[in-house]
N, C-alpha and C positions, 0 to 999 in steps of 0.2 A: 680511678680505674687505669688511666694511661700510665701513671707512675708505677702502679703495680705490675703492669705488663712489661714496662721497660726494666724494672728491677728483676723480674723473673727471667727476662731474656739475658740480662747480664750474668745472672747466676748460672745460666746454661753453658756459658763459654768454658769455665774451668771444668764443668762436668764432662763436656764433650772432649776436652783435651785429655782428661783422665781416662775416658773410655778409649780414645785413640791410643794412648800409651799402653793400656792393658791389652788391647787387641794386638798391637804391634809386638809386645813382649811375648804373649802367648803364641802367636804365629811363629816367630823366629826362635822360640824356645824348642819347638819340635821340628822346625825346618831351618836350614841355612841357605844362603844364596846358592851354594854348591848343590844342595839337594834339589832346589828349584830348577837349576840348569840341567841336572841329570834327567829330571822328569820331562822337561820340555824338549831336550835334544834327542832323547832315546838312547838305548844302550849302545847301539852300533856307532854312534857319532860322538860319544863322550870321550873327549881328550882334554888335557889341561888347557891347550890353546883354545879349543872350541868353547869350553866353559868360561874362560876369561873373556873371550869376545862376547859371549852371550851376556855376561854380567855388565860389561862396559856399555853395550848397546841399550841396556834397560836401566842403567844407573844403580846396579847392585854391587858395584866394585868399591863403593865407599863404606866407611864404618857405619855401624847401626845408629848409635846415639851421640857419639862424641868423636870428633876428628882431632886427635892429639897432634898430628903433624901439620895442621893448618894454623894460620895466624889470625888473631882477632875474632870477628864474628863468624868467620868461616869454620871455626871449631864446632859450631852448632849447625850452621847452614849447609856445610859440606857433609851432610850425613843422609842416610837413607830415610830416617824418620822425618827430617825437615822436608825433603824433596817429595816424598811419597805421601805423607800423612797430613801435614799442615795445609796443603793445597785444598784439602777437602772443605775447609771453611769457606772457600770461594766457590765451592761446588765444581771444582775441576777434578774430575775423576780419572782422566787420562785414558789409557788403552789397556785392554786385557792382554794376556800373553799370546792370544791368537790374533792380536793386532786389531781387534774390533773396538770401536769407540764405546766405552762403558755407558755413557750418558744416553746414547742412541739405543743401546740394548735395553736400558731401564725404561725408556719411553715406549719401546715396542712391547716389552714383556709385561708392563704393568696392567695392560688391558685384559689379558687372560686371567691375571690374578684377581683383578676387581670383578670380572665376570663370574668368578667362582666365589669370592669372599662376600660380596654384597648380598646375594641371595641367601647364603648360609647365615649371615648375620641377621637379616631382616626376618626371614622365616623362622630361624631358631629363636629369636627374641619373642616373636608372637606365640610360638608353641610353648616356650618355657613359662612365660607369664600366664598364659591361659591354663596350663596344667597346674601351675602353682596356685592360682586363684581357685581352681577346682578343689585341690587338696585342702586349702585353707577354709573354703566354704563348708566342706564336709569334714572338718577337723574332728579328731577323736572318734572317728567312725572307721569301719572296715575299709572303706574306699581310701581314706587318708592313710591308714596303716599299710595297705598293699601298694599305694602310690609311692610311699617312702621306701618300701622294700624294693620296688622296681627301680627307683632312682639310685639307690645304693648299689644294686646289681649292675646297672648300666654304667655307673661310675667305676666299678671294679673291672670292667672289661676294657682291654686295650683297644685303641682306635684302629690298630692294624687288623684286629679281628673283624671289625665292621667293614673295613676296606676289602680284605681278602674274601670274606664271606659274601659281601655284596657283588663283587666281581664274579665269583664262582656261580652264585645263585641267579642273579638277575641278567648277567651278560653271557656266561658260558652255557648255563642250562636253559634259561628261558629265552635268550637272544633278544631281549627287549631293547637294549642300548649297547653301543660299542664298549668293549672292555677297557680301552684306553685310547688316547689320541686327542687331537684338537684341530678344528677348522675355524676360520673366521666367519663373520657374518651370522646369518640365521642358522647356519649349519652347526654352530657351536652349541646350540641347545641340546641336541642329542648326546653330545659328549659331556655336558655339564649336569644332566639330570641325576646321574648316579653319584658323582662327587658331592653335589648339593644335598641329596637325600642322606648320604652317609654322614656328611658334616653336621646336619641337623640332628640326626639320631644320636650321634656320638656326644653331642653337647647337652642332650635333654636331661640326663641324670644329674650332673653337677649344677646346671643352670636352674632347673626347676626346684631342686632342693634348697638352693640359696635364696631364690625368690620366695619360697614358702616360709623360710625362716624370717624374712623381712616382713611379710604380711602378718604372720602370727605375732611378731613383736609389736607391730602397730595395733593389732586387735586387742592387745592387753592394756592399752593406754586409756586414760580417763575420758577423752573425747569420744571414744567408741562406746563406752558404757553410757555416757550422756546421750548419745544418739539413739542407742537402744531404749533407754528410759523414755525418750520422747515418742516411742512407738514406731520408729522407722524399721522397715523390713530388713532382714539380714543381708539380702542381695544389694539393697540400696546402701547400707553401711559399708559393705565390702567394696563395691565398685565406685561409689561416689566419694567416699571419705578415705578408706584405708589405702586404696590404690593411689589416690592423689598424694597422700602424705608419705607414701613409700617411694615417691619418684626421686628424691634426692639420692639415696643409696643406689637405686637402680641407675640413675643418670651417671653416677660415679663410674660404674663398670662399663656402661655403654659408651660414654664419650672417650674414655681411655682407649677403647678398642678401635674406634673409628679410624684414627690415623694409621693404625697398624694393619688395617685391611689392605693398604697399599702393598705391603710386603708379601702377601700371599701366604699359602700354607706349604710348609716344607714337605711334609709327608704326603699329603693328598696330591700335590702337583707331581711329585716324583713317581708315585704309584700309578697315576692315571695319565702320565705322559703329557701334562699340560705345560706349555712353554711359558711359564710365568716367572716371577721373581724368586719364588721359593725354590723351584727346580734349578734356576740360575745360580742361586747361592750354593746349593748342594753340589752341583757340577764344579763350581769354582773351588770348593773345599777339596773335592776329590782330585782335582787337577793341580792343587797347591798354587792357585792363582791369587796371590796376595792382593793384587790391585782390585779385583772384584770383591774379595772378602771384606777388605777395609771399607770400600764404598758402600756395601750393603749394610755393614754394621753401623756406619756413620748415619746413613739415611734412617735406619731403624731407631737409632738413638734420638735423632732430631724429631722424628714423628712421635716417639713416646713422650718426650718433653713437651711437645706441642699438645699432646692429648691431656697431659696433666694440667696444663694451663687452661685448656678449653673446659676441663672439668671444674676448675675453680670458678671460671667465669660463668658457667652454666648454673652454678648454685644461686647466683643473684637473679637469674631468670625464673627459677622454680620458687625461690623463697626470697622476696625483696628484703627481708630482715637481715639476710647475710651480708656482711660488709667485708671487703677485701682490704687488708692492711699490708 
């Protein structure tokens, strides 16, 4: 087990380096340090001297990947990529263009993101599995048929429709909850009710249909026919046997998502004015703040790799016959 964890951790290093390179290349493919300087300085103060000073103060006056004028190791170390991206492996995120410490911003903003993501995850998981079990229990009936039709219809609707429709109906017409905004403490509940509700509804279609497929696949196996032949009730077969044996594929999707809850929801946080990591990332992209963008991409990559590792380890807890090599 320990050897497997160490090996997977070492595999993650070249993956993260590759992700950093791709992020770096994509960002500077559409932006140059001059473009970033113009964005930050504003139209009225853009002069060649001001742009050069801005780049020197922030370390953008160096070559991107290779410094041909330097000698020795400085050809690589004296570049923007080395100074800006490789420090991420030590979790040194530096400062944003507005001079705020990125790590402090992440620690502050992760709590609103978790306050939104965790209820959506837990409630959505319970609703999806319950709905899928109901369709599987009444399989090949009209309830199953219309349940699948409902799932496909909900999958076909954009999440923006749920957000805009919910804000208009529940907030603007009925005045039940605020349309957007966020406050700390217990006051956050009234701001989170609508985003959580919409997040759960928006995921019912795809989640329930996927879980229904898993349950139906399990119900066609030999052990289920044997349980029925012994005279067990259909509800007992479904809830005691099928649900238990379907936990490995369910766990695959669940454990991978858990680390990504930290990152928040880009769309929901932006539309509902929640100051989480999702809206932080969107604002950084709009402001062409490369420091924040690379930090958020790096954290997301680390969490995703961690999720995959946790998924593999969780297999051994669900099924002891699984061995990690």
